[in-house]
FIVONU-834970 format. One record per residue (C-alpha): residue in one letter; x, y, z. Coordinates in steps of 0.05 Angstrom, whole numbers, padded with zeros to 5 digits, always signed. Layout:
<recs>
AXYZ;...
</recs>
This chain:
<recs>
X-00002-00004-00003;X+00054+00055+00017;X+00095+00024-00042;X+00034+00047-00075;X+00018+00112-00056;X+00098+00134-00069;X+00088+00114-00138;X+00025+00158-00143;X+00073+00210-00113;X+00123+00205-00159;X+00065+00203-00222;X+00036+00266-00196;X+00103+00303-00185;X+00125+00271-00252;X+00061+00300-00292;X+00067+00370-00251;X+00135+00375-00279;X+00120+00365-00342;X+00065+00415-00343;X+00107+00473-00316;X+00167+00451-00366;X+00113+00450-00419;X+00079+00519-00404;X+00149+00552-00393;X+00168+00527-00464;X+00111+00548-00496;X+00115+00616-00462;X+00185+00619-00486;X+00177+00600-00556;X+00165+00667-00580;X+00234+00682-00553;X+00268+00644-00604;X+00238+00652-00670;X+00303+00617-00704;X+00285+00559-00674;X+00214+00555-00673;X+00212+00577-00757;X+00283+00549-00776;X+00269+00501-00837;X+00296+00429-00822;X+00359+00411-00858;X+00384+00341-00873;X+00432+00312-00828;X+00505+00330-00848;X+00491+00377-00891;X+00502+00457-00872;X+00430+00486-00839;X+00378+00532-00884;X+00381+00595-00863;X+00310+00616-00849;X+00267+00660-00901;X+00288+00732-00896;X+00227+00782-00888;X+00223+00852-00927;X+00247+00900-00886;X+00177+00936-00853;X+00168+01008-00875;X+00159+01058-00823;X+00082+01069-00812;X+00039+01111-00854;X-00009+01161-00828;X-00070+01173-00861;X-00079+01230-00907;X-00120+01288-00882;X-00169+01313-00920;X-00161+01392-00939;X-00224+01401-00923;X-00228+01372-00849;X-00259+01424-00810;X-00221+01447-00745;X-00251+01489-00696;X-00214+01526-00636;X-00236+01565-00572;X-00196+01629-00540;X-00171+01626-00472;X-00213+01674-00445;X-00290+01687-00437;X-00315+01749-00418;X-00371+01763-00374;X-00423+01801-00411;X-00501+01833-00372;X-00479+01824-00306;X-00454+01750-00307;X-00520+01729-00343;X-00480+01703-00403;X-00407+01699-00430;X-00382+01715-00493;X-00334+01656-00520;X-00284+01666-00579;X-00288+01616-00632;X-00247+01606-00696;X-00276+01550-00746;X-00232+01540-00803;X-00264+01492-00851;X-00199+01479-00892;X-00213+01476-00966;X-00280+01462-00963;X-00333+01512-00996;X-00383+01507-00945;X-00463+01507-00959;X-00482+01514-00887;X-00439+01509-00822;X-00458+01511-00751;X-00426+01521-00686;X-00457+01500-00612;X-00420+01527-00563;X-00425+01498-00484;X-00393+01536-00419;X-00385+01502-00350;X-00371+01537-00291;X-00376+01503-00219;X-00379+01540-00160;X-00372+01486-00102;X-00422+01429-00111;X-00464+01477-00163;X-00442+01480-00228;X-00473+01530-00272;X-00480+01522-00352;X-00510+01553-00417;X-00506+01533-00487;X-00509+01571-00550;X-00527+01547-00627;X-00518+01587-00686;X-00535+01564-00752;X-00512+01610-00799;X-00428+01615-00784;X-00379+01647-00832;X-00337+01595-00856;X-00282+01641-00880;X-00228+01622-00813;X-00239+01694-00772;X-00249+01690-00704;X-00322+01707-00678;X-00357+01708-00615;X-00411+01669-00577;X-00456+01699-00529;X-00481+01642-00482;X-00527+01661-00437;X-00534+01614-00363;X-00587+01576-00360;X-00598+01595-00290;X-00556+01641-00237;X-00491+01678-00262;X-00419+01668-00286;X-00375+01687-00238;X-00296+01699-00252;X-00266+01643-00249;X-00241+01579-00289;X-00288+01543-00341;X-00288+01488-00384;X-00308+01511-00453;X-00333+01463-00511;X-00349+01486-00585;X-00377+01425-00636;X-00381+01454-00704;X-00416+01420-00766;X-00385+01437-00840;X-00436+01413-00894;X-00421+01409-00969;X-00446+01392-01034;X-00415+01321-01010;X-00434+01309-00947;X-00424+01344-00874;X-00359+01338-00831;X-00355+01356-00757;X-00303+01379-00710;X-00292+01393-00633;X-00255+01423-00593;X-00254+01423-00506;X-00217+01468-00466;X-00210+01506-00396;X-00222+01584-00403;X-00213+01646-00355;X-00277+01676-00347;X-00259+01753-00337;X-00295+01819-00328;X-00300+01857-00391;X-00265+01918-00390;
</recs>
């Protein structure tokens, strides 16, 4: 009986060692590509060299369409109407697209403790000439204060071939006019 237990222990240990060694070899095989991919040569003949892969070319970035719109937001927002609104400067560059229609949605969010004040303004007839334009964003409730806020702008530029979107978001300093 004791002899049988010893044989079972040896068998279990042998199986465990085989599993550990097999797992180690399987994990290490990618580290040795010459061993795993080398063609077999006849005994006594010189070893064949593994096939050479062509040199890799550097990654190519996707071409950027010159018609892709870009929207940027100025670093400051100016208080207006005693803080009931802020003026945010936004630049819309439509690239080489001849726009039939461009629209911009500007949102400003300002946190005061646990309270968040926000406002959104949408303009559907935006000049697509690359000029900086000012959008006045009214507060939904309460008053904006001189502080730091987050402004985001989303633009949609439509041409005869379809519409393209651009988005931007950044922290802005809300300052008093003057």
